[in-house]
C-alpha positions in Angstrom: -28.0 -1.2 55.6 -28.5 -3.4 52.5 -32.4 -2.7 52.5 -31.6 0.8 53.0 -29.8 1.2 49.8 -31.6 -0.9 47.9 -34.6 1.6 48.4 -32.5 4.4 48.0 -31.4 2.9 44.7 -35.0 2.0 43.2 -36.0 5.7 44.3 -33.4 7.0 41.8 -30.9 8.1 44.3 -27.5 7.1 44.6 -25.6 5.4 47.4 -22.8 7.8 47.1 -23.0 11.1 49.6 -20.9 14.5 49.6 -17.7 13.0 50.5 -18.2 9.8 48.1 -17.8 6.4 49.0 -16.3 5.6 52.7 -15.7 2.4 54.5 -19.4 2.0 55.8 -20.7 2.4 51.8 -17.7 0.5 50.1 -19.2 -3.0 50.2 -22.1 -1.9 49.0 -21.3 0.6 45.6 -21.3 -2.5 43.5 -25.2 -2.4 44.0 -25.4 1.5 41.6 -22.3 0.2 39.8 -21.4 -2.2 37.2 -18.0 -3.8 37.4 -17.0 -2.5 34.0 -17.5 1.2 35.8 -15.7 0.1 39.3 -12.8 -0.8 36.6 -12.5 2.0 34.7 -12.6 3.9 38.2 -10.1 1.6 39.7 -7.6 2.2 36.0 -7.9 6.3 36.3 -7.2 6.0 40.7 -3.8 4.5 39.3 -3.2 6.5 37.0 -3.7 9.9 39.5 -2.6 8.3 42.2 0.1 5.2 41.5 2.0 4.9 44.9 -2.0 4.7 46.5 -1.2 7.4 49.2 -4.5 9.0 48.4 -7.6 7.3 50.9 -6.0 4.0 50.6 -8.7 1.6 51.2 -11.4 3.8 51.2 -12.5 4.3 47.7 -13.1 0.4 46.1 -14.7 -2.5 47.7 -12.6 -5.6 48.0 -16.1 -7.3 48.0 -19.1 -6.1 45.9 -23.1 -7.0 46.6 -24.4 -7.3 43.1 -27.7 -6.6 42.2 
């Protein structure tokens, strides 16, 4: 999957799909987004979902794959 995502990104695509990032793509989101961008998204989610009940464990990677 990593090779496919690298190719997609090199062609100007995105690894996010119609329904966002799921558990299969989650480990690779760091290939597309910077740690700062992921942190901003995490903080926005925390404000909108302080109890963590919306898609728990399915949005942000625990371990990012870097460029």
